[in-house]
Short mmCIF file of the C-alpha atoms (twelve columns), coordinates in Angstrom:
data_MODEL
# 
_entry.id   MODEL 
# 
loop_
_atom_site.group_PDB 
_atom_site.id 
_atom_site.type_symbol 
_atom_site.label_atom_id 
_atom_site.label_alt_id 
_atom_site.label_comp_id 
_atom_site.label_asym_id 
_atom_site.label_seq_id 
_atom_site.Cartn_x 
_atom_site.Cartn_y 
_atom_site.Cartn_z 
_atom_site.pdbx_PDB_model_num 
ATOM 1  C CA . MET A 1  0.000   0.000  0.000   1 
ATOM 2  C CA . PHE A 2  2.772   2.436  0.919   1 
ATOM 3  C CA . ASN A 3  4.627   1.633  -2.328  1 
ATOM 4  C CA . LYS A 4  1.539   2.585  -4.353  1 
ATOM 5  C CA . ILE A 5  1.409   5.973  -2.641  1 
ATOM 6  C CA . VAL A 6  5.125   6.572  -3.182  1 
ATOM 7  C CA . ASN A 7  4.893   5.561  -6.846  1 
ATOM 8  C CA . TYR A 8  1.886   7.833  -7.319  1 
ATOM 9  C CA . CYS A 9  3.771   10.778 -5.778  1 
ATOM 10 C CA . LYS A 10 6.800   10.093 -7.968  1 
ATOM 11 C CA . ALA A 11 4.605   9.934  -11.070 1 
ATOM 12 C CA . CYS A 12 2.925   13.206 -10.121 1 
ATOM 13 C CA . TYR A 13 6.278   14.911 -9.590  1 
ATOM 14 C CA . ASP A 14 7.602   13.574 -12.901 1 
ATOM 15 C CA . GLU A 15 4.484   14.853 -14.689 1 
ATOM 16 C CA . LEU A 16 4.736   18.326 -13.159 1 
ATOM 17 C CA . ALA A 17 8.507   18.700 -13.412 1 
ATOM 18 C CA . HIS A 18 9.243   17.203 -16.814 1 
ATOM 19 C CA . LYS A 19 6.098   16.794 -18.923 1 
ATOM 20 C CA . THR A 20 4.155   19.977 -18.163 1 
ATOM 21 C CA . THR A 21 4.800   23.145 -20.135 1 
ATOM 22 C CA . TRP A 22 4.535   26.196 -17.916 1 
ATOM 23 C CA . PRO A 23 3.690   29.637 -19.314 1 
ATOM 24 C CA . THR A 24 6.363   32.299 -19.480 1 
ATOM 25 C CA . GLN A 25 6.106   35.436 -17.368 1 
ATOM 26 C CA . LYS A 26 4.966   37.401 -20.431 1 
ATOM 27 C CA . GLU A 27 2.251   34.851 -21.312 1 
ATOM 28 C CA . LEU A 28 1.064   34.754 -17.713 1 
ATOM 29 C CA . THR A 29 0.881   38.546 -17.476 1 
ATOM 30 C CA . HIS A 30 -0.975  38.749 -20.789 1 
ATOM 31 C CA . SER A 31 -3.515  36.158 -19.659 1 
ATOM 32 C CA . ALA A 32 -4.014  37.925 -16.334 1 
ATOM 33 C CA . VAL A 33 -4.653  41.256 -18.077 1 
ATOM 34 C CA . ILE A 34 -7.220  39.617 -20.367 1 
ATOM 35 C CA . VAL A 35 -9.017  38.000 -17.425 1 
ATOM 36 C CA . LEU A 36 -9.037  41.241 -15.418 1 
ATOM 37 C CA . SER A 37 -10.295 43.230 -18.413 1 
ATOM 38 C CA . ALA A 38 -13.061 40.735 -19.164 1 
ATOM 39 C CA . SER A 39 -14.088 40.697 -15.499 1 
ATOM 40 C CA . LEU A 40 -14.293 44.493 -15.418 1 
ATOM 41 C CA . ILE A 41 -16.357 44.612 -18.620 1 
ATOM 42 C CA . ILE A 42 -18.772 41.953 -17.344 1 
ATOM 43 C CA . ALA A 43 -19.087 43.761 -14.001 1 
ATOM 44 C CA . LEU A 44 -19.913 47.026 -15.790 1 
ATOM 45 C CA . ILE A 45 -22.529 45.289 -17.953 1 
ATOM 46 C CA . VAL A 46 -24.160 43.708 -14.896 1 
ATOM 47 C CA . PHE A 47 -24.091 47.086 -13.095 1 
ATOM 48 C CA . ALA A 48 -25.755 48.805 -16.078 1 
ATOM 49 C CA . MET A 49 -28.425 46.082 -16.325 1 
ATOM 50 C CA . ASP A 50 -29.110 46.361 -12.595 1 
ATOM 51 C CA . LEU A 51 -29.449 50.135 -12.864 1 
ATOM 52 C CA . VAL A 52 -31.853 49.863 -15.824 1 
ATOM 53 C CA . PHE A 53 -34.027 47.242 -14.103 1 
ATOM 54 C CA . LYS A 54 -34.032 49.240 -10.872 1 
ATOM 55 C CA . ASN A 55 -35.272 52.322 -12.721 1 
ATOM 56 C CA . LEU A 56 -37.870 50.314 -14.642 1 
ATOM 57 C CA . MET A 57 -39.178 48.789 -11.437 1 
ATOM 58 C CA . GLY A 58 -39.307 52.285 -9.937  1 
ATOM 59 C CA . ILE A 59 -41.537 53.355 -12.807 1 
ATOM 60 C CA . VAL A 60 -43.737 50.245 -12.648 1 
ATOM 61 C CA . TYR A 61 -43.997 50.236 -8.833  1 
ATOM 62 C CA . PRO A 62 -43.677 53.854 -7.685  1 
ATOM 63 C CA . GLY A 63 -43.307 54.678 -4.068  1 
# 
């Protein structure tokens, strides 16, 4: 049982250390900027929709 765990850990390390391609700093920064930009745009769209629906509900249900 212990040998299976050790072999699994060795296989995981080998996969991460030798077979995985990691992004460069430039690729990582570029991806992060894209994700942050998309998140900001989506947040602004949701904010605008919320504002429109709030105003519409204020017209439909005054008071």
